[in-house]
NUROSE-193620 format. One line per 10 residues: number of its first residue (from 1); their letters; for each residue x, y, z of N, C-alpha, C. Coordinates in pm, 1 decimal. Atoms other than C-alpha are relative to their C-alpha. Layout:
BEGIN
NUM) a) X:Y:Z:X:Y:Z:X:Y:Z ~ ...
***
This chain:
BEGIN
1) mkklewerve) 57.0:134.7:19.2:9521.5:18199.9:9739.6:34.4:-52.2:-131.9 ~ -37.1:51.7:142.6:9571.5:18182.6:9362.9:136.5:-41.4:-3.0 ~ -134.5:44.6:-7.2:9944.8:18166.8:9417.1:29.6:-137.0:62.0 ~ -18.7:128.4:-73.4:9926.7:17879.7:9656.5:-54.0:-107.1:-75.4 ~ 62.8:90.1:80.1:9691.1:17701.9:9431.0:85.2:-45.0:-128.8 ~ -80.6:15.1:122.7:9908.4:17747.6:9137.4:135.3:-86.7:29.9 ~ -135.5:83.7:-45.8:10232.5:17619.1:9327.4:-42.2:-140.8:19.2 ~ 45.5:122.8:-39.8:10028.0:17316.2:9451.4:-18.1:-72.9:-145.2 ~ 22.9:72.5:113.6:9914.2:17229.4:9088.0:133.2:-19.7:-79.8 ~ -131.0:17.8:63.2:10270.9:17288.4:8961.4:72.4:-120.9:47.4
11) gihsainkfv) -77.7:103.4:-66.9:10408.8:17052.1:9229.3:-57.8:-128.6:-30.9 ~ 62.9:125.8:41.6:10149.0:16790.7:9138.0:36.2:-49.4:-140.6 ~ -40.2:19.0:136.2:10223.9:16826.5:8765.7:148.9:-50.6:-11.7 ~ -149.5:44.0:-7.4:10599.5:16789.7:8840.4:17.6:-127.4:44.3 ~ -2.3:133.8:-51.9:10555.3:16493.6:9043.5:-47.0:-117.4:-89.7 ~ 57.3:90.1:95.4:10339.8:16320.2:8796.1:101.1:-29.3:-115.0 ~ -87.8:-10.7:118.3:10587.4:16418.8:8514.5:126.9:-103.6:38.7 ~ -108.4:76.1:-47.6:10879.2:16269.5:8720.2:-37.3:-157.5:4.9 ~ 30.3:138.9:-15.7:10694.6:15949.5:8804.3:-14.7:-74.6:-153.3 ~ 14.1:51.8:131.4:10607.2:15891.6:8428.7:125.9:-22.2:-69.1
21) vyekfaemnn) -135.9:16.1:74.0:10961.8:15951.8:8306.4:68.1:-124.5:71.5 ~ -60.5:123.0:-77.9:11086.3:15702.7:8593.6:-56.0:-135.0:-68.3 ~ 66.5:137.7:43.1:10826.8:15426.5:8489.5:51.7:-24.2:-159.3 ~ -25.8:13.4:141.1:10908.2:15493.3:8115.3:152.5:-64.6:-7.7 ~ -131.7:47.5:-0.4:11289.4:15435.6:8168.3:13.1:-124.8:66.2 ~ 1.5:121.6:-55.3:11233.7:15158.0:8414.8:-48.2:-119.1:-87.9 ~ 65.7:111.3:98.9:11021.4:14962.4:8146.5:98.6:-16.0:-101.3 ~ -95.0:20.7:112.1:11290.8:15033.8:7879.8:122.9:-84.3:45.8 ~ -117.0:88.5:-49.3:11569.6:14902.3:8107.3:-41.8:-160.5:13.8 ~ 52.6:134.2:9.1:11350.6:14596.6:8167.3:7.5:-80.0:-128.2
31) kydvqnfski) 0.9:55.4:133.8:11308.1:14535.6:7812.0:136.9:-42.3:-54.5 ~ -123.4:20.6:29.3:11676.6:14571.7:7756.5:60.3:-119.5:66.5 ~ -36.9:111.5:-82.6:11761.9:14333.6:8039.6:-42.9:-127.8:-47.8 ~ 70.3:116.1:49.4:11519.2:14078.0:7909.0:61.0:-47.1:-125.8 ~ -59.4:35.4:141.2:11666.6:14093.6:7554.4:142.7:-67.2:23.3 ~ -159.0:39.1:-27.0:12028.6:14048.4:7698.7:-19.5:-142.5:65.9 ~ 14.0:122.1:-70.0:11908.5:13767.2:7939.7:-42.5:-115.7:-98.9 ~ 43.0:109.3:80.7:11719.9:13576.3:7675.0:115.3:-46.2:-111.8 ~ -110.6:32.1:89.0:12022.8:13594.9:7436.5:93.7:-99.6:74.0 ~ -86.7:79.0:-82.3:12240.3:13451.8:7719.9:-57.5:-142.3:15.5
41) ldeftedsel) 66.6:139.5:-7.2:11979.3:13163.2:7768.9:8.3:-79.3:-124.9 ~ -2.6:65.2:132.2:11970.6:13084.0:7400.2:141.7:-60.1:-38.6 ~ -132.8:30.1:26.8:12348.3:13067.0:7393.3:62.1:-115.0:83.7 ~ -55.5:93.6:-114.4:12385.6:12848.7:7713.1:-6.0:-139.1:-44.6 ~ -2.7:147.9:10.3:12499.4:12487.7:7678.8:74.5:-51.8:122.1 ~ -67.9:54.7:-102.7:12604.9:12257.9:7955.0:141.7:-22.6:-27.3 ~ -137.5:28.9:27.9:12918.5:12160.4:7781.8:97.6:127.3:3.0 ~ -85.6:-108.9:-5.4:13037.7:12511.2:7728.3:18.3:68.9:145.9 ~ -10.0:-29.3:-131.1:12956.1:12595.1:8085.8:100.3:-78.0:79.9 ~ -93.1:74.6:-66.8:13158.9:12303.9:8219.9:127.5:38.1:-38.7
51) eticenlgin) -139.8:-35.5:62.6:13442.3:12386.3:7990.0:55.7:144.7:52.7 ~ -40.9:-133.5:-63.3:13453.2:12757.9:8123.4:21.9:-24.3:151.4 ~ -23.1:34.2:-119.1:13427.9:12629.4:8469.5:142.5:-68.4:35.6 ~ -116.7:69.9:-10.7:13706.3:12393.4:8431.6:136.1:73.7:-33.9 ~ -96.8:-89.9:45.3:13916.2:12642.5:8234.4:53.8:105.3:112.0 ~ -33.7:-95.2:-104.4:13889.1:12905.8:8527.0:56.5:-67.2:122.2 ~ -52.2:79.0:-126.2:13955.2:12647.5:8791.2:141.9:-70.3:-27.0 ~ -137.5:68.6:26.2:14263.7:12499.5:8608.5:-12.9:-145.8:26.6 ~ 12.6:153.3:-29.9:14129.5:12145.8:8614.9:-29.9:-59.4:-139.4 ~ 51.2:69.8:136.6:14090.3:11894.8:8316.6:-145.7:-14.6:0.0
61) kvkpqprfef) 153.0:15.5:20.0:13753.5:11863.0:8163.5:-40.6:-128.6:45.7 ~ 67.4:118.4:-50.3:13537.4:11614.0:8323.6:-113.2:-37.4:-94.6 ~ 104.2:34.2:95.9:13314.4:11412.9:8093.4:-136.0:5.1:83.7 ~ 131.7:-2.5:-66.6:12947.0:11477.1:8171.8:-51.8:-134.3:31.1 ~ 40.9:135.1:-36.7:12779.1:11190.2:8356.3:-127.3:-24.5:-92.5 ~ 107.0:26.0:67.1:12506.2:11008.4:8171.0:-127.4:28.1:80.6 ~ 135.4:-39.7:-71.5:12146.8:11110.1:8255.4:-64.3:-115.9:61.3 ~ 53.6:116.1:-47.9:11978.2:10898.6:8498.1:-139.9:-18.5:-44.9 ~ 120.6:18.6:54.7:11673.1:10741.4:8379.3:-80.6:-104.3:91.3 ~ 71.7:75.4:-96.5:11390.7:10589.8:8590.5:-64.4:-113.4:-67.5
71) asyeakkfdi) 66.6:118.8:54.1:11239.1:10251.3:8548.0:-142.1:42.1:-43.8 ~ 127.6:-43.2:39.5:10909.5:10266.7:8369.7:-102.0:-64.2:115.3 ~ 92.0:29.5:-110.7:10605.9:10262.1:8611.4:-145.9:20.9:-65.1 ~ 129.2:-11.1:58.4:10246.6:10195.8:8512.9:-92.9:8.6:131.7 ~ 84.1:-2.6:-126.2:10001.1:10332.4:8777.3:-141.1:-75.9:-20.7 ~ 133.5:81.3:15.3:9691.1:10123.3:8848.6:-96.4:66.3:81.4 ~ 110.3:-75.9:-52.9:9356.2:10277.7:8937.7:-76.0:-116.6:95.7 ~ 72.9:91.9:-82.8:9164.9:10102.1:9218.9:-133.0:58.9:46.8 ~ 140.4:-39.1:-56.1:8792.8:10130.0:9312.8:7.9:-34.4:139.5 ~ -17.4:30.4:-139.0:8823.7:10158.2:9691.3:-119.7:-77.7:48.6
81) aklsmaqlsp) 117.7:84.7:-38.6:8473.4:10017.4:9731.3:9.9:-147.7:-39.6 ~ -1.5:142.4:61.2:8577.2:9685.7:9544.9:133.0:-57.5:44.7 ~ -112.7:65.0:-46.4:8903.7:9618.3:9731.8:-41.6:-121.1:86.0 ~ 16.2:123.7:-80.1:8932.0:9279.9:9890.7:62.5:18.0:141.0 ~ -55.7:-10.2:-156.8:9032.8:9222.7:10270.2:141.7:-22.3:-20.1 ~ -148.6:25.8:11.9:9367.6:9081.5:10140.2:65.3:130.3:-42.9 ~ -82.7:-135.0:47.5:9454.6:9416.3:9968.7:-19.0:100.6:112.8 ~ 8.3:-121.3:-121.7:9334.1:9621.0:10278.7:84.1:-43.6:123.2 ~ -76.0:41.8:-124.3:9527.2:9407.7:10537.6:148.1:35.9:-18.9 ~ -139.9:-29.2:8.5:9887.5:9504.5:10629.0:84.1:-123.5:-40.0
91) pkekms) -70.8:123.3:40.0:10171.5:9277.7:10499.5:30.9:-83.0:122.3 ~ -24.6:95.3:-107.7:10240.4:8963.1:10699.0:150.4:2.3:56.1 ~ -144.2:3.3:-45.9:10617.4:9005.2:10708.3:61.3:148.4:-23.4 ~ -63.1:-127.1:20.0:10835.6:9319.0:10745.1:74.6:-22.4:-126.7 ~ -86.7:9.2:116.7:11012.5:9401.2:10423.6:146.4:53.0:40.9 ~ -149.6:-52.9:-43.5:11394.6:9445.5:10461.9:56.6:63.3:-127.7
***
């Protein structure tokens, strides 16, 4: 009985030890990956990426398009209880 218990305890200890070692190395790998990934993100620029793509595809560099800007919009708040009937009625003509 003592021998069986000793083998069981040894098996549990071995399994826990393997798990701890696995988790430790998994955490270290994640830290390494995060450091490398953050370095790549810090060095990334759209121009260098476009240049690399064009270089690998053998095409001339295309100028980046200007950024699209939306027209300014100011939201208005309405008190629903104070809307007039004209504001609540549907439009008289279809908009095209």
